[in-house]
C-alpha positions as CSV (number, residue, x, y, z in Angstrom):
1,X,-54.7,-64.5,-8.2
2,X,-51.5,-66.5,-8.0
3,X,-48.7,-66.7,-10.6
4,X,-49.0,-69.5,-13.0
5,X,-46.1,-72.0,-12.8
6,X,-44.3,-73.9,-15.6
7,X,-42.4,-77.1,-15.1
8,X,-39.7,-78.3,-17.6
9,X,-37.4,-81.3,-17.9
10,X,-34.1,-80.4,-19.4
11,X,-31.6,-82.9,-20.8
12,X,-28.3,-82.4,-22.7
13,X,-27.5,-84.6,-25.7
14,X,-24.1,-84.9,-27.5
15,X,-23.1,-87.6,-29.9
16,X,-26.0,-89.9,-28.9
17,X,-25.0,-89.6,-25.2
18,X,-27.6,-88.1,-22.9
19,X,-27.3,-86.5,-19.5
20,X,-29.6,-87.0,-16.5
21,X,-32.8,-85.0,-16.6
22,X,-32.9,-81.8,-14.6
23,X,-36.3,-80.5,-13.3
24,X,-36.7,-76.7,-13.8
25,X,-39.7,-74.6,-12.5
26,X,-40.4,-71.0,-13.5
27,X,-43.4,-68.7,-13.0
28,X,-45.2,-66.7,-15.7
29,X,-44.5,-63.0,-15.2
30,X,-46.7,-59.9,-15.1
31,X,-46.7,-57.7,-18.2
32,X,-46.8,-53.9,-17.5
33,X,-49.3,-51.8,-19.5
34,X,-49.2,-49.6,-21.5
35,X,-47.2,-51.4,-24.1
36,X,-47.3,-54.3,-26.4
37,X,-48.1,-57.8,-25.1
38,X,-46.5,-60.4,-27.3
39,X,-48.7,-63.4,-28.0
40,X,-46.1,-65.8,-26.6
41,X,-46.2,-64.1,-23.2
42,X,-49.5,-65.9,-22.4
43,X,-49.4,-67.4,-18.9
44,X,-51.7,-70.1,-20.2
45,X,-52.5,-71.2,-23.7
46,X,-54.3,-74.1,-25.4
47,X,-55.4,-75.5,-28.8
48,X,-52.6,-73.6,-30.7
49,X,-48.9,-73.6,-31.2
50,X,-46.2,-71.0,-31.4
51,X,-44.2,-70.4,-34.5
52,X,-41.8,-67.8,-35.9
53,X,-44.0,-65.0,-37.3
54,X,-43.9,-63.7,-40.9
55,X,-44.9,-60.3,-39.5
56,X,-42.5,-57.3,-40.1
57,X,-41.0,-57.1,-36.6
58,X,-40.3,-60.8,-36.2
59,X,-40.8,-62.8,-33.0
60,X,-43.5,-65.4,-32.6
61,X,-47.2,-65.8,-33.2
62,X,-49.9,-68.3,-32.1
63,X,-51.2,-70.6,-34.9
64,X,-51.8,-74.3,-35.4
65,X,-53.1,-76.7,-38.1
66,X,-55.5,-74.4,-39.9
67,X,-54.5,-71.5,-37.7
68,X,-55.5,-71.0,-34.0
69,X,-58.1,-73.7,-33.0
70,X,-61.8,-72.9,-32.3
71,X,-61.3,-73.9,-28.7
72,X,-58.0,-72.0,-28.1
73,X,-57.7,-69.9,-25.0
74,X,-54.9,-67.4,-24.1
75,X,-54.6,-65.9,-20.6
76,X,-52.3,-62.9,-20.0
77,X,-51.2,-61.5,-16.6
78,X,-51.5,-57.8,-17.0
79,X,-50.3,-55.1,-14.5
80,X,-51.8,-51.6,-14.9
81,X,-50.7,-48.3,-13.2
82,X,-54.3,-47.0,-12.7
83,X,-57.8,-48.4,-12.9
84,X,-59.9,-47.5,-15.9
85,X,-60.9,-48.4,-19.4
86,X,-58.2,-49.7,-21.7
87,X,-58.7,-49.9,-25.5
88,X,-57.7,-53.3,-27.0
89,X,-56.0,-53.6,-30.3
90,X,-54.7,-56.9,-31.8
91,X,-52.3,-57.9,-34.6
92,X,-53.8,-60.8,-36.6
93,X,-53.6,-62.6,-40.0
94,X,-56.4,-64.6,-41.6
95,X,-57.5,-65.6,-45.0
96,X,-61.2,-65.1,-44.1
97,X,-63.6,-63.3,-41.8
98,X,-63.9,-65.3,-38.5
99,X,-66.2,-65.3,-35.5
100,X,-63.1,-64.1,-33.6
101,X,-62.7,-64.4,-29.9
102,X,-64.4,-63.6,-26.6
103,X,-62.6,-61.2,-24.2
104,X,-62.6,-61.8,-20.5
105,X,-61.1,-59.4,-17.9
106,X,-60.5,-61.0,-14.5
107,X,-62.8,-63.9,-15.6
108,X,-65.7,-61.6,-16.5
109,X,-66.9,-61.5,-20.1
110,X,-66.3,-58.1,-21.7
111,X,-67.5,-58.9,-25.2
112,X,-66.6,-60.5,-28.5
113,X,-64.0,-59.3,-31.1
114,X,-64.3,-60.3,-34.7
115,X,-61.1,-61.1,-36.6
116,X,-61.8,-59.9,-40.2
117,X,-60.0,-61.1,-43.3
118,X,-56.5,-59.6,-43.8
119,X,-55.8,-61.2,-47.2
120,X,-54.0,-64.4,-45.9
121,X,-51.9,-66.0,-43.2
122,X,-48.9,-63.8,-44.1
123,X,-50.9,-60.5,-44.4
124,X,-50.8,-58.9,-41.0
125,X,-53.2,-56.2,-39.7
126,X,-53.7,-54.4,-36.5
127,X,-57.4,-54.5,-35.7
128,X,-59.1,-52.2,-33.2
129,X,-61.1,-53.7,-30.4
130,X,-63.4,-52.9,-27.5
131,X,-62.6,-51.2,-24.2
132,X,-61.7,-53.4,-21.2
133,X,-62.2,-52.3,-17.6
134,X,-59.2,-53.1,-15.5
135,X,-58.4,-52.3,-11.9
136,X,-55.2,-50.9,-10.6
137,X,-52.5,-53.5,-10.2
138,X,-52.7,-57.1,-11.4
139,X,-55.4,-58.3,-13.8
140,X,-56.0,-61.3,-16.1
141,X,-57.1,-60.8,-19.7
142,X,-58.3,-63.9,-21.5
143,X,-59.0,-64.4,-25.2
144,X,-61.2,-67.4,-25.9
145,X,-61.3,-68.3,-29.6
146,X,-64.7,-68.8,-31.3
147,X,-63.3,-70.0,-34.6
148,X,-60.2,-71.3,-36.4
149,X,-58.1,-70.0,-39.4
150,X,-56.5,-67.0,-37.7
151,X,-53.1,-66.1,-36.2
152,X,-52.3,-63.8,-33.3
153,X,-48.9,-61.9,-33.1
154,X,-49.5,-59.4,-30.3
155,X,-52.1,-57.2,-28.5
156,X,-52.0,-53.8,-26.9
157,X,-54.1,-52.2,-24.1
158,X,-54.0,-48.4,-24.1
159,X,-55.7,-46.2,-21.5
160,X,-58.9,-44.6,-23.0
């Protein structure tokens, strides 16, 4: 599993004057577990956008027109100290019950999580999920959306 790479073009603008473009490359990092994994730490994401969250602790969340899209996918690069089962929890907001998302660990389907109504897009709830088998060291955890109308602020994986 290689690190995912991001390429950016950076330009400075002042009083309608523009500098030359500078090319910048960076690699997505590995997130150590246990601990919170912020939504915006995804090494890859699609069919969604990042916005400032209305949740208590600030930061960002994934959303989009009508919430996260039904084809959205988020891949996180997770590093764990020991192999075993890790319990998933996720911080979400949604005005209705949704079909949720599929969970994959190292590209293998683990199961499906429902995202149940929280009372609206600004009513955040931590919902408890399934157990994910991870091996010692580096793993990928992917969330594949099965529905729209939900937002994701963060997730946690805690050793069972």
